PDB file of N, CA, C and O in Angstrom:
ATOM      1  N   UNK A   1      -6.326 -27.851  38.959  1.00  0.00           N
ATOM      2  CA  UNK A   1      -5.644 -27.858  37.677  1.00  0.00           C
ATOM      3  C   UNK A   1      -4.304 -27.154  37.865  1.00  0.00           C
ATOM      4  O   UNK A   1      -4.240 -26.074  38.452  1.00  0.00           O
ATOM      5  N   UNK A   2      -3.260 -27.757  37.376  1.00  0.00           N
ATOM      6  CA  UNK A   2      -1.940 -27.162  37.515  1.00  0.00           C
ATOM      7  C   UNK A   2      -1.798 -25.998  36.552  1.00  0.00           C
ATOM      8  O   UNK A   2      -2.538 -25.863  35.578  1.00  0.00           O
ATOM      9  N   UNK A   3      -0.815 -25.160  36.865  1.00  0.00           N
ATOM     10  CA  UNK A   3      -0.546 -24.000  36.021  1.00  0.00           C
ATOM     11  C   UNK A   3      -0.176 -24.451  34.605  1.00  0.00           C
ATOM     12  O   UNK A   3      -0.585 -23.836  33.621  1.00  0.00           O
ATOM     13  N   UNK A   4       0.598 -25.524  34.519  1.00  0.00           N
ATOM     14  CA  UNK A   4       0.999 -26.051  33.213  1.00  0.00           C
ATOM     15  C   UNK A   4      -0.218 -26.506  32.415  1.00  0.00           C
ATOM     16  O   UNK A   4      -0.330 -26.210  31.226  1.00  0.00           O
ATOM     17  N   UNK A   5      -1.111 -27.210  33.056  1.00  0.00           N
ATOM     18  CA  UNK A   5      -2.324 -27.693  32.379  1.00  0.00           C
ATOM     19  C   UNK A   5      -3.176 -26.535  31.896  1.00  0.00           C
ATOM     20  O   UNK A   5      -3.723 -26.568  30.794  1.00  0.00           O
ATOM     21  N   UNK A   6      -3.281 -25.513  32.729  1.00  0.00           N
ATOM     22  CA  UNK A   6      -4.073 -24.340  32.349  1.00  0.00           C
ATOM     23  C   UNK A   6      -3.457 -23.658  31.130  1.00  0.00           C
ATOM     24  O   UNK A   6      -4.165 -23.269  30.200  1.00  0.00           O
ATOM     25  N   UNK A   7      -2.132 -23.518  31.144  1.00  0.00           N
ATOM     26  CA  UNK A   7      -1.453 -22.884  30.014  1.00  0.00           C
ATOM     27  C   UNK A   7      -1.600 -23.721  28.747  1.00  0.00           C
ATOM     28  O   UNK A   7      -1.779 -23.179  27.657  1.00  0.00           O
ATOM     29  N   UNK A   8      -1.524 -25.029  28.891  1.00  0.00           N
ATOM     30  CA  UNK A   8      -1.702 -25.914  27.735  1.00  0.00           C
ATOM     31  C   UNK A   8      -3.120 -25.793  27.183  1.00  0.00           C
ATOM     32  O   UNK A   8      -3.317 -25.761  25.968  1.00  0.00           O
ATOM     33  N   UNK A   9      -4.096 -25.728  28.071  1.00  0.00           N
ATOM     34  CA  UNK A   9      -5.485 -25.575  27.636  1.00  0.00           C
ATOM     35  C   UNK A   9      -5.681 -24.247  26.898  1.00  0.00           C
ATOM     36  O   UNK A   9      -6.353 -24.197  25.868  1.00  0.00           O
ATOM     37  N   UNK A  10      -5.090 -23.174  27.432  1.00  0.00           N
ATOM     38  CA  UNK A  10      -5.200 -21.864  26.796  1.00  0.00           C
ATOM     39  C   UNK A  10      -4.527 -21.878  25.421  1.00  0.00           C
ATOM     40  O   UNK A  10      -5.067 -21.349  24.449  1.00  0.00           O
ATOM     41  N   UNK A  11      -3.359 -22.479  25.354  1.00  0.00           N
ATOM     42  CA  UNK A  11      -2.636 -22.565  24.080  1.00  0.00           C
ATOM     43  C   UNK A  11      -3.431 -23.393  23.082  1.00  0.00           C
ATOM     44  O   UNK A  11      -3.565 -23.008  21.920  1.00  0.00           O
ATOM     45  N   UNK A  12      -3.948 -24.504  23.519  1.00  0.00           N
ATOM     46  CA  UNK A  12      -4.750 -25.363  22.655  1.00  0.00           C
ATOM     47  C   UNK A  12      -5.973 -24.616  22.136  1.00  0.00           C
ATOM     48  O   UNK A  12      -6.332 -24.744  20.965  1.00  0.00           O
ATOM     49  N   UNK A  13      -6.602 -23.850  22.988  1.00  0.00           N
ATOM     50  CA  UNK A  13      -7.772 -23.069  22.596  1.00  0.00           C
ATOM     51  C   UNK A  13      -7.400 -22.033  21.546  1.00  0.00           C
ATOM     52  O   UNK A  13      -8.119 -21.856  20.563  1.00  0.00           O
ATOM     53  N   UNK A  14      -6.270 -21.342  21.751  1.00  0.00           N
ATOM     54  CA  UNK A  14      -5.820 -20.337  20.779  1.00  0.00           C
ATOM     55  C   UNK A  14      -5.486 -20.983  19.434  1.00  0.00           C
ATOM     56  O   UNK A  14      -5.855 -20.464  18.380  1.00  0.00           O
ATOM     57  N   UNK A  15      -4.791 -22.106  19.477  1.00  0.00           N
ATOM     58  CA  UNK A  15      -4.421 -22.798  18.236  1.00  0.00           C
ATOM     59  C   UNK A  15      -5.673 -23.271  17.510  1.00  0.00           C
ATOM     60  O   UNK A  15      -5.785 -23.105  16.295  1.00  0.00           O
ATOM     61  N   UNK A  16      -6.602 -23.852  18.236  1.00  0.00           N
ATOM     62  CA  UNK A  16      -7.849 -24.312  17.621  1.00  0.00           C
ATOM     63  C   UNK A  16      -8.614 -23.165  16.980  1.00  0.00           C
ATOM     64  O   UNK A  16      -9.166 -23.323  15.892  1.00  0.00           O
ATOM     65  N   UNK A  17      -8.653 -22.012  17.641  1.00  0.00           N
ATOM     66  CA  UNK A  17      -9.351 -20.844  17.093  1.00  0.00           C
ATOM     67  C   UNK A  17      -8.656 -20.355  15.828  1.00  0.00           C
ATOM     68  O   UNK A  17      -9.311 -20.020  14.841  1.00  0.00           O
ATOM     69  N   UNK A  18      -7.317 -20.317  15.865  1.00  0.00           N
ATOM     70  CA  UNK A  18      -6.565 -19.872  14.693  1.00  0.00           C
ATOM     71  C   UNK A  18      -6.801 -20.804  13.518  1.00  0.00           C
ATOM     72  O   UNK A  18      -7.052 -20.347  12.403  1.00  0.00           O
ATOM     73  N   UNK A  19      -6.723 -22.099  13.754  1.00  0.00           N
ATOM     74  CA  UNK A  19      -6.958 -23.078  12.687  1.00  0.00           C
ATOM     75  C   UNK A  19      -8.389 -22.949  12.168  1.00  0.00           C
ATOM     76  O   UNK A  19      -8.623 -23.003  10.960  1.00  0.00           O
ATOM     77  N   UNK A  20      -9.323 -22.783  13.062  1.00  0.00           N
ATOM     78  CA  UNK A  20     -10.721 -22.624  12.667  1.00  0.00           C
ATOM     79  C   UNK A  20     -10.912 -21.371  11.816  1.00  0.00           C
ATOM     80  O   UNK A  20     -11.614 -21.405  10.806  1.00  0.00           O
ATOM     81  N   UNK A  21     -10.288 -20.267  12.224  1.00  0.00           N
ATOM     82  CA  UNK A  21     -10.406 -19.022  11.466  1.00  0.00           C
ATOM     83  C   UNK A  21      -9.808 -19.161  10.072  1.00  0.00           C
ATOM     84  O   UNK A  21     -10.405 -18.722   9.089  1.00  0.00           O
ATOM     85  N   UNK A  22      -8.633 -19.770   9.987  1.00  0.00           N
ATOM     86  CA  UNK A  22      -7.983 -19.957   8.686  1.00  0.00           C
ATOM     87  C   UNK A  22      -8.807 -20.890   7.810  1.00  0.00           C
ATOM     88  O   UNK A  22      -8.979 -20.633   6.618  1.00  0.00           O
ATOM     89  N   UNK A  23      -9.314 -21.963   8.387  1.00  0.00           N
ATOM     90  CA  UNK A  23     -10.137 -22.905   7.631  1.00  0.00           C
ATOM     91  C   UNK A  23     -11.391 -22.214   7.101  1.00  0.00           C
ATOM     92  O   UNK A  23     -11.771 -22.396   5.944  1.00  0.00           O
ATOM     93  N   UNK A  24     -12.021 -21.429   7.952  1.00  0.00           N
ATOM     94  CA  UNK A  24     -13.227 -20.706   7.543  1.00  0.00           C
ATOM     95  C   UNK A  24     -12.912 -19.747   6.394  1.00  0.00           C
ATOM     96  O   UNK A  24     -13.674 -19.651   5.433  1.00  0.00           O
ATOM     97  N   UNK A  25     -11.795 -19.045   6.499  1.00  0.00           N
ATOM     98  CA  UNK A  25     -11.400 -18.101   5.446  1.00  0.00           C
ATOM     99  C   UNK A  25     -11.110 -18.837   4.139  1.00  0.00           C
ATOM    100  O   UNK A  25     -11.530 -18.398   3.068  1.00  0.00           O
ATOM    101  N   UNK A  26     -10.389 -19.960   4.231  1.00  0.00           N
ATOM    102  CA  UNK A  26     -10.089 -20.733   3.025  1.00  0.00           C
ATOM    103  C   UNK A  26     -11.356 -21.283   2.381  1.00  0.00           C
ATOM    104  O   UNK A  26     -11.481 -21.286   1.156  1.00  0.00           O
ATOM    105  N   UNK A  27     -12.291 -21.745   3.198  1.00  0.00           N
ATOM    106  CA  UNK A  27     -13.553 -22.252   2.664  1.00  0.00           C
ATOM    107  C   UNK A  27     -14.324 -21.144   1.951  1.00  0.00           C
ATOM    108  O   UNK A  27     -14.889 -21.359   0.879  1.00  0.00           O
ATOM    109  N   UNK A  28     -14.341 -19.955   2.559  1.00  0.00           N
ATOM    110  CA  UNK A  28     -15.036 -18.827   1.947  1.00  0.00           C
ATOM    111  C   UNK A  28     -14.347 -18.423   0.653  1.00  0.00           C
ATOM    112  O   UNK A  28     -15.008 -18.216  -0.364  1.00  0.00           O
ATOM    113  N   UNK A  29     -13.021 -18.310   0.683  1.00  0.00           N
ATOM    114  CA  UNK A  29     -12.285 -17.930  -0.522  1.00  0.00           C
ATOM    115  C   UNK A  29     -12.443 -18.973  -1.624  1.00  0.00           C
ATOM    116  O   UNK A  29     -12.564 -18.628  -2.799  1.00  0.00           O
ATOM    117  N   UNK A  30     -12.443 -20.241  -1.244  1.00  0.00           N
ATOM    118  CA  UNK A  30     -12.635 -21.306  -2.234  1.00  0.00           C
ATOM    119  C   UNK A  30     -14.029 -21.217  -2.852  1.00  0.00           C
ATOM    120  O   UNK A  30     -14.187 -21.352  -4.066  1.00  0.00           O
ATOM    121  N   UNK A  31     -15.028 -20.991  -2.018  1.00  0.00           N
ATOM    122  CA  UNK A  31     -16.397 -20.854  -2.529  1.00  0.00           C
ATOM    123  C   UNK A  31     -16.507 -19.640  -3.447  1.00  0.00           C
ATOM    124  O   UNK A  31     -17.156 -19.705  -4.490  1.00  0.00           O
ATOM    125  N   UNK A  32     -15.870 -18.531  -3.059  1.00  0.00           N
ATOM    126  CA  UNK A  32     -15.872 -17.335  -3.899  1.00  0.00           C
ATOM    127  C   UNK A  32     -15.183 -17.606  -5.234  1.00  0.00           C
ATOM    128  O   UNK A  32     -15.655 -17.173  -6.286  1.00  0.00           O
ATOM    129  N   UNK A  33     -14.064 -18.325  -5.180  1.00  0.00           N
ATOM    130  CA  UNK A  33     -13.334 -18.644  -6.402  1.00  0.00           C
ATOM    131  C   UNK A  33     -14.177 -19.524  -7.326  1.00  0.00           C
ATOM    132  O   UNK A  33     -14.230 -19.289  -8.533  1.00  0.00           O
ATOM    133  N   UNK A  34     -14.828 -20.527  -6.764  1.00  0.00           N
ATOM    134  CA  UNK A  34     -15.685 -21.416  -7.565  1.00  0.00           C
ATOM    135  C   UNK A  34     -16.848 -20.635  -8.172  1.00  0.00           C
ATOM    136  O   UNK A  34     -17.181 -20.815  -9.343  1.00  0.00           O
ATOM    137  N   UNK A  35     -17.461 -19.770  -7.371  1.00  0.00           N
ATOM    138  CA  UNK A  35     -18.560 -18.954  -7.888  1.00  0.00           C
ATOM    139  C   UNK A  35     -18.071 -18.036  -9.004  1.00  0.00           C
ATOM    140  O   UNK A  35     -18.746 -17.866 -10.018  1.00  0.00           O
ATOM    141  N   UNK A  36     -16.900 -17.452  -8.810  1.00  0.00           N
ATOM    142  CA  UNK A  36     -16.327 -16.589  -9.844  1.00  0.00           C
ATOM    143  C   UNK A  36     -16.057 -17.384 -11.127  1.00  0.00           C
ATOM    144  O   UNK A  36     -16.393 -16.944 -12.227  1.00  0.00           O
ATOM    145  N   UNK A  37     -15.452 -18.546 -10.966  1.00  0.00           N
ATOM    146  CA  UNK A  37     -15.172 -19.377 -12.140  1.00  0.00           C
ATOM    147  C   UNK A  37     -16.452 -19.717 -12.894  1.00  0.00           C
ATOM    148  O   UNK A  37     -16.501 -19.645 -14.122  1.00  0.00           O
ATOM    149  N   UNK A  38     -17.493 -20.091 -12.139  1.00  0.00           N
ATOM    150  CA  UNK A  38     -18.756 -20.483 -12.769  1.00  0.00           C
ATOM    151  C   UNK A  38     -19.486 -19.310 -13.418  1.00  0.00           C
ATOM    152  O   UNK A  38     -20.090 -19.468 -14.480  1.00  0.00           O
ATOM    153  N   UNK A  39     -19.435 -18.141 -12.793  1.00  0.00           N
ATOM    154  CA  UNK A  39     -20.207 -17.011 -13.316  1.00  0.00           C
ATOM    155  C   UNK A  39     -19.453 -16.181 -14.345  1.00  0.00           C
ATOM    156  O   UNK A  39     -20.067 -15.592 -15.235  1.00  0.00           O
ATOM    157  N   UNK A  40     -18.141 -16.128 -14.235  1.00  0.00           N
ATOM    158  CA  UNK A  40     -17.373 -15.267 -15.130  1.00  0.00           C
ATOM    159  C   UNK A  40     -16.485 -16.034 -16.109  1.00  0.00           C
ATOM    160  O   UNK A  40     -16.464 -15.733 -17.303  1.00  0.00           O
ATOM    161  N   UNK A  41     -15.772 -16.997 -15.613  1.00  0.00           N
ATOM    162  CA  UNK A  41     -14.760 -17.649 -16.436  1.00  0.00           C
ATOM    163  C   UNK A  41     -15.379 -18.604 -17.448  1.00  0.00           C
ATOM    164  O   UNK A  41     -15.042 -18.563 -18.632  1.00  0.00           O
ATOM    165  N   UNK A  42     -16.268 -19.449 -16.993  1.00  0.00           N
ATOM    166  CA  UNK A  42     -16.843 -20.448 -17.908  1.00  0.00           C
ATOM    167  C   UNK A  42     -17.516 -19.788 -19.111  1.00  0.00           C
ATOM    168  O   UNK A  42     -17.232 -20.176 -20.244  1.00  0.00           O
ATOM    169  N   UNK A  43     -18.395 -18.807 -18.910  1.00  0.00           N
ATOM    170  CA  UNK A  43     -18.997 -18.166 -20.087  1.00  0.00           C
ATOM    171  C   UNK A  43     -17.960 -17.479 -20.978  1.00  0.00           C
ATOM    172  O   UNK A  43     -18.056 -17.522 -22.205  1.00  0.00           O
ATOM    173  N   UNK A  44     -16.975 -16.851 -20.350  1.00  0.00           N
ATOM    174  CA  UNK A  44     -15.957 -16.156 -21.133  1.00  0.00           C
ATOM    175  C   UNK A  44     -15.098 -17.128 -21.928  1.00  0.00           C
ATOM    176  O   UNK A  44     -14.685 -16.825 -23.047  1.00  0.00           O
ATOM    177  N   UNK A  45     -14.830 -18.293 -21.351  1.00  0.00           N
ATOM    178  CA  UNK A  45     -14.032 -19.301 -22.051  1.00  0.00           C
ATOM    179  C   UNK A  45     -14.738 -19.713 -23.333  1.00  0.00           C
ATOM    180  O   UNK A  45     -14.107 -19.960 -24.361  1.00  0.00           O
ATOM    181  N   UNK A  46     -16.024 -19.780 -23.251  1.00  0.00           N
ATOM    182  CA  UNK A  46     -16.785 -20.167 -24.442  1.00  0.00           C
ATOM    183  C   UNK A  46     -16.638 -19.129 -25.555  1.00  0.00           C
ATOM    184  O   UNK A  46     -16.737 -19.457 -26.738  1.00  0.00           O
ATOM    185  N   UNK A  47     -16.403 -17.876 -25.167  1.00  0.00           N
ATOM    186  CA  UNK A  47     -16.270 -16.815 -26.176  1.00  0.00           C
ATOM    187  C   UNK A  47     -14.808 -16.478 -26.467  1.00  0.00           C
ATOM    188  O   UNK A  47     -14.383 -16.436 -27.621  1.00  0.00           O
ATOM    189  N   UNK A  48     -14.064 -16.242 -25.414  1.00  0.00           N
ATOM    190  CA  UNK A  48     -12.683 -15.796 -25.592  1.00  0.00           C
ATOM    191  C   UNK A  48     -11.790 -16.568 -24.635  1.00  0.00           C
ATOM    192  O   UNK A  48     -11.429 -16.066 -23.571  1.00  0.00           O
ATOM    193  N   UNK A  49     -11.444 -17.757 -25.005  1.00  0.00           N
ATOM    194  CA  UNK A  49     -10.763 -18.663 -24.079  1.00  0.00           C
ATOM    195  C   UNK A  49      -9.424 -18.154 -23.573  1.00  0.00           C
ATOM    196  O   UNK A  49      -9.152 -18.300 -22.381  1.00  0.00           O
ATOM    197  N   UNK A  50      -8.593 -17.580 -24.383  1.00  0.00           N
ATOM    198  CA  UNK A  50      -7.260 -17.192 -23.904  1.00  0.00           C
ATOM    199  C   UNK A  50      -7.335 -16.072 -22.866  1.00  0.00           C
ATOM    200  O   UNK A  50      -6.617 -16.112 -21.867  1.00  0.00           O
ATOM    201  N   UNK A  51      -8.189 -15.079 -23.087  1.00  0.00           N
ATOM    202  CA  UNK A  51      -8.312 -13.988 -22.117  1.00  0.00           C
ATOM    203  C   UNK A  51      -8.900 -14.514 -20.798  1.00  0.00           C
ATOM    204  O   UNK A  51      -8.429 -14.144 -19.723  1.00  0.00           O
ATOM    205  N   UNK A  52      -9.903 -15.356 -20.872  1.00  0.00           N
ATOM    206  CA  UNK A  52     -10.533 -15.907 -19.675  1.00  0.00           C
ATOM    207  C   UNK A  52      -9.542 -16.743 -18.876  1.00  0.00           C
ATOM    208  O   UNK A  52      -9.541 -16.693 -17.646  1.00  0.00           O
ATOM    209  N   UNK A  53      -8.708 -17.503 -19.554  1.00  0.00           N
ATOM    210  CA  UNK A  53      -7.710 -18.310 -18.843  1.00  0.00           C
ATOM    211  C   UNK A  53      -6.694 -17.430 -18.129  1.00  0.00           C
ATOM    212  O   UNK A  53      -6.233 -17.774 -17.040  1.00  0.00           O
ATOM    213  N   UNK A  54      -6.342 -16.301 -18.729  1.00  0.00           N
ATOM    214  CA  UNK A  54      -5.429 -15.368 -18.054  1.00  0.00           C
ATOM    215  C   UNK A  54      -6.063 -14.791 -16.787  1.00  0.00           C
ATOM    216  O   UNK A  54      -5.390 -14.634 -15.768  1.00  0.00           O
ATOM    217  N   UNK A  55      -7.341 -14.481 -16.853  1.00  0.00           N
ATOM    218  CA  UNK A  55      -8.051 -13.967 -15.671  1.00  0.00           C
ATOM    219  C   UNK A  55      -8.098 -15.048 -14.592  1.00  0.00           C
ATOM    220  O   UNK A  55      -7.850 -14.766 -13.420  1.00  0.00           O
ATOM    221  N   UNK A  56      -8.412 -16.268 -14.979  1.00  0.00           N
ATOM    222  CA  UNK A  56      -8.455 -17.369 -14.010  1.00  0.00           C
ATOM    223  C   UNK A  56      -7.077 -17.587 -13.396  1.00  0.00           C
ATOM    224  O   UNK A  56      -6.965 -17.833 -12.195  1.00  0.00           O
ATOM    225  N   UNK A  57      -6.035 -17.500 -14.208  1.00  0.00           N
ATOM    226  CA  UNK A  57      -4.676 -17.680 -13.693  1.00  0.00           C
ATOM    227  C   UNK A  57      -4.341 -16.601 -12.669  1.00  0.00           C
ATOM    228  O   UNK A  57      -3.705 -16.891 -11.656  1.00  0.00           O
ATOM    229  N   UNK A  58      -4.753 -15.379 -12.914  1.00  0.00           N
ATOM    230  CA  UNK A  58      -4.504 -14.294 -11.956  1.00  0.00           C
ATOM    231  C   UNK A  58      -5.236 -14.555 -10.642  1.00  0.00           C
ATOM    232  O   UNK A  58      -4.668 -14.348  -9.570  1.00  0.00           O
ATOM    233  N   UNK A  59      -6.480 -15.004 -10.713  1.00  0.00           N
ATOM    234  CA  UNK A  59      -7.236 -15.318  -9.500  1.00  0.00           C
ATOM    235  C   UNK A  59      -6.584 -16.468  -8.725  1.00  0.00           C
ATOM    236  O   UNK A  59      -6.495 -16.423  -7.498  1.00  0.00           O
ATOM    237  N   UNK A  60      -6.140 -17.472  -9.430  1.00  0.00           N
ATOM    238  CA  UNK A  60      -5.454 -18.590  -8.778  1.00  0.00           C
ATOM    239  C   UNK A  60      -4.137 -18.118  -8.168  1.00  0.00           C
ATOM    240  O   UNK A  60      -3.743 -18.580  -7.097  1.00  0.00           O
ATOM    241  N   UNK A  61      -3.460 -17.202  -8.848  1.00  0.00           N
ATOM    242  CA  UNK A  61      -2.220 -16.623  -8.321  1.00  0.00           C
ATOM    243  C   UNK A  61      -2.506 -15.883  -7.013  1.00  0.00           C
ATOM    244  O   UNK A  61      -1.753 -16.008  -6.047  1.00  0.00           O
ATOM    245  N   UNK A  62      -3.588 -15.118  -6.986  1.00  0.00           N
ATOM    246  CA  UNK A  62      -3.974 -14.403  -5.775  1.00  0.00           C
ATOM    247  C   UNK A  62      -4.282 -15.385  -4.635  1.00  0.00           C
ATOM    248  O   UNK A  62      -3.888 -15.153  -3.492  1.00  0.00           O
ATOM    249  N   UNK A  63      -4.981 -16.470  -4.946  1.00  0.00           N
ATOM    250  CA  UNK A  63      -5.289 -17.476  -3.933  1.00  0.00           C
ATOM    251  C   UNK A  63      -4.008 -18.124  -3.419  1.00  0.00           C
ATOM    252  O   UNK A  63      -3.866 -18.339  -2.215  1.00  0.00           O
ATOM    253  N   UNK A  64      -3.084 -18.433  -4.307  1.00  0.00           N
ATOM    254  CA  UNK A  64      -1.801 -19.020  -3.894  1.00  0.00           C
ATOM    255  C   UNK A  64      -1.029 -18.050  -3.001  1.00  0.00           C
ATOM    256  O   UNK A  64      -0.432 -18.468  -2.008  1.00  0.00           O
ATOM    257  N   UNK A  65      -1.035 -16.774  -3.339  1.00  0.00           N
ATOM    258  CA  UNK A  65      -0.366 -15.776  -2.496  1.00  0.00           C
ATOM    259  C   UNK A  65      -0.995 -15.738  -1.110  1.00  0.00           C
ATOM    260  O   UNK A  65      -0.284 -15.683  -0.106  1.00  0.00           O
ATOM    261  N   UNK A  66      -2.321 -15.767  -1.049  1.00  0.00           N
ATOM    262  CA  UNK A  66      -3.004 -15.759   0.245  1.00  0.00           C
ATOM    263  C   UNK A  66      -2.611 -16.978   1.070  1.00  0.00           C
ATOM    264  O   UNK A  66      -2.342 -16.867   2.266  1.00  0.00           O
ATOM    265  N   UNK A  67      -2.578 -18.134   0.429  1.00  0.00           N
ATOM    266  CA  UNK A  67      -2.221 -19.357   1.145  1.00  0.00           C
ATOM    267  C   UNK A  67      -0.778 -19.291   1.647  1.00  0.00           C
ATOM    268  O   UNK A  67      -0.488 -19.750   2.752  1.00  0.00           O
ATOM    269  N   UNK A  68       0.129 -18.724   0.845  1.00  0.00           N
ATOM    270  CA  UNK A  68       1.522 -18.575   1.273  1.00  0.00           C
ATOM    271  C   UNK A  68       1.635 -17.616   2.448  1.00  0.00           C
ATOM    272  O   UNK A  68       2.420 -17.848   3.367  1.00  0.00           O
ATOM    273  N   UNK A  69       0.859 -16.544   2.423  1.00  0.00           N
ATOM    274  CA  UNK A  69       0.911 -15.539   3.492  1.00  0.00           C
ATOM    275  C   UNK A  69       0.392 -16.082   4.819  1.00  0.00           C
ATOM    276  O   UNK A  69       0.834 -15.650   5.884  1.00  0.00           O
ATOM    277  N   UNK A  70      -0.541 -17.026   4.761  1.00  0.00           N
ATOM    278  CA  UNK A  70      -1.163 -17.496   5.996  1.00  0.00           C
ATOM    279  C   UNK A  70      -0.550 -18.781   6.541  1.00  0.00           C
ATOM    280  O   UNK A  70      -0.915 -19.217   7.633  1.00  0.00           O
ATOM    281  N   UNK A  71       0.366 -19.391   5.812  1.00  0.00           N
ATOM    282  CA  UNK A  71       0.951 -20.620   6.327  1.00  0.00           C
ATOM    283  C   UNK A  71       2.019 -20.317   7.357  1.00  0.00           C
ATOM    284  O   UNK A  71       2.598 -19.231   7.368  1.00  0.00           O
ATOM    285  N   UNK A  72       2.279 -21.289   8.228  1.00  0.00           N
ATOM    286  CA  UNK A  72       3.273 -21.155   9.283  1.00  0.00           C
ATOM    287  C   UNK A  72       4.638 -20.992   8.646  1.00  0.00           C
ATOM    288  O   UNK A  72       5.036 -21.828   7.835  1.00  0.00           O
ATOM    289  N   UNK A  73       5.386 -19.915   8.997  1.00  0.00           N
ATOM    290  CA  UNK A  73       6.664 -19.680   8.359  1.00  0.00           C
ATOM    291  C   UNK A  73       7.719 -20.742   8.677  1.00  0.00           C
ATOM    292  O   UNK A  73       8.622 -20.973   7.872  1.00  0.00           O
ATOM    293  N   UNK A  74       7.616 -21.382   9.830  1.00  0.00           N
ATOM    294  CA  UNK A  74       8.602 -22.403  10.206  1.00  0.00           C
ATOM    295  C   UNK A  74       7.882 -23.581  10.857  1.00  0.00           C
ATOM    296  O   UNK A  74       7.747 -23.623  12.079  1.00  0.00           O
ATOM    297  N   UNK A  75       7.419 -24.540  10.049  1.00  0.00           N
ATOM    298  CA  UNK A  75       6.683 -25.675  10.600  1.00  0.00           C
ATOM    299  C   UNK A  75       7.506 -26.513  11.583  1.00  0.00           C
ATOM    300  O   UNK A  75       6.932 -27.261  12.374  1.00  0.00           O
ATOM    301  N   UNK A  76       8.828 -26.406  11.550  1.00  0.00           N
ATOM    302  CA  UNK A  76       9.663 -27.178  12.459  1.00  0.00           C
ATOM    303  C   UNK A  76       9.532 -26.703  13.903  1.00  0.00           C
ATOM    304  O   UNK A  76       9.889 -27.435  14.826  1.00  0.00           O
ATOM    305  N   UNK A  77       9.034 -25.509  14.106  1.00  0.00           N
ATOM    306  CA  UNK A  77       8.902 -24.952  15.458  1.00  0.00           C
ATOM    307  C   UNK A  77       7.604 -25.360  16.156  1.00  0.00           C
ATOM    308  O   UNK A  77       7.347 -24.928  17.280  1.00  0.00           O
ATOM    309  N   UNK A  78       6.796 -26.179  15.509  1.00  0.00           N
ATOM    310  CA  UNK A  78       5.524 -26.598  16.127  1.00  0.00           C
ATOM    311  C   UNK A  78       5.818 -27.432  17.367  1.00  0.00           C
ATOM    312  O   UNK A  78       6.737 -28.252  17.372  1.00  0.00           O
ATOM    313  N   UNK A  79       5.019 -27.212  18.434  1.00  0.00           N
ATOM    314  CA  UNK A  79       5.260 -27.958  19.683  1.00  0.00           C
ATOM    315  C   UNK A  79       4.973 -29.433  19.542  1.00  0.00           C
ATOM    316  O   UNK A  79       5.128 -30.187  20.503  1.00  0.00           O
TER     317      UNK A  79
END
């Protein structure tokens, strides 16, 4: 195996692990968000809809911030 091939394999492995880790985190956060919506927001909406919607908006804002923080800052630099 050439040095270039070995380096490409190592890079590919690192990229795959990073993508896998981010995907796993997003899946967990999405599941947590859905569980939160079902257990807290839905019942609250039935009683106090405006306050519950504000709480849901804050949670969605937090999720959007997380997604912004974890995305590639310069997609044009991808190999």
